[in-house]
FIMARMI-658523 format. One record per residue (C-alpha): residue in one letter; y, x, z. Coordinates in steps of 0.5 Angstrom, whole numbers, plus 500, padded with zeros to 3 digits. Each point is the difference from the previous one (the first is absolute). Layout:
N
aYXZ ...
This chain:
168
x744935702 x506500504 x500507500 x500500492 x505495500 x505504504 x499506496 x501496494 x506497503 x503507501 x499502492 x493504501 x493499498 x493499503 x493502498 x494496504 x493502499 x494496502 x493503501 x496497494 x502497493 x497493502 x505499506 x506501495 x500493497 x501497507 x506505502 x503499493 x500493501 x504500507 x505505497 x501496494 x501494504 x505503505 x504505495 x499497493 x496503494 x506504497 x500506505 x493500502 x495505496 x493501501 x496506498 x492501501 x494503495 x498493499 x506498495 x499501493 x504506497 x505495497 x501497507 x501506503 x505503495 x504493501 x500501507 x501508500 x506498495 x503495505 x500505506 x503506495 x505495498 x502498507 x499493499 x494500506 x503501507 x493500503 x493503498 x494497502 x493503499 x494504502 x500508501 x502501493 x507496501 x502506504 x502504493 x505494498 x506503497 x504496505 x507503502 x505499506 x494499504 x501497507 x493499503 x493501499 x495495503 x492501500 x496494503 x494502503 x502507500 x493502504 x496498493 x497506497 x501496493 x507504500 x496506499 x498502492 x494503499 x501501493 x504505496 x506501502 x497499507 x506498505 x501496506 x506494499 x501500507 x502508500 x504499494 x504494503 x502504506 x502506495 x504495495 x503496506 x502507503 x503503494 x504493498 x502499507 x497494501 x496496505 x492501500 x496494504 x493501500 x497493503 x493499503 x497496506 x495506500 x504506499 x496506498 x499505505 x504506497 x506495500 x499498507 x499507502 x507502496 x503494504 x498501507 x503507499 x506498497 x499503493 x501493497 x503493503 x495495503 x503493500 x495495503 x500492499 x500497506 x500493497 x496497495 x503496494 x502493501 x499502508 x493498499 x496502506 x495506500 x493499500 x496500507 x497507501 x495502505 x498507501 x492501501 x497506503 x494501496 x497505504 x498495505 x498495494 x496505497 x497503506 x492501500 x498495506 
């Protein structure tokens, strides 16, 4: 939200993708609480035709500065794009198996590059392809070393299951 806020302050716009439609309401609530109703638009396939039309027009008429939604929100007619954020970018739900087939994550990277915008894929468990790209310096890997609100990390114990499961 801080990144999006800084982009908005510079007169740019933002797209925030979430992996599932069911996660959209809670994300929208957070954004509405912070930015207000006027500049946030929501796009996903569970909206009625009328609701989708209203949100699309809000974006097209440059009233919305932030678009939140599932994978199809990547097609929003937003202009002056500053950032695209994909929450839980490792999730397979960003790939559409219906025609037309597309991967919203790949489209987001392309759209960000074409608009000279930032692409940020966030994940606690990045997929192996992105992790490989980061390790080979094809994309930048940013790590969070502290948890939100400085809460402590859970205690972790490494167990060698070879010894545990050895036949005796």
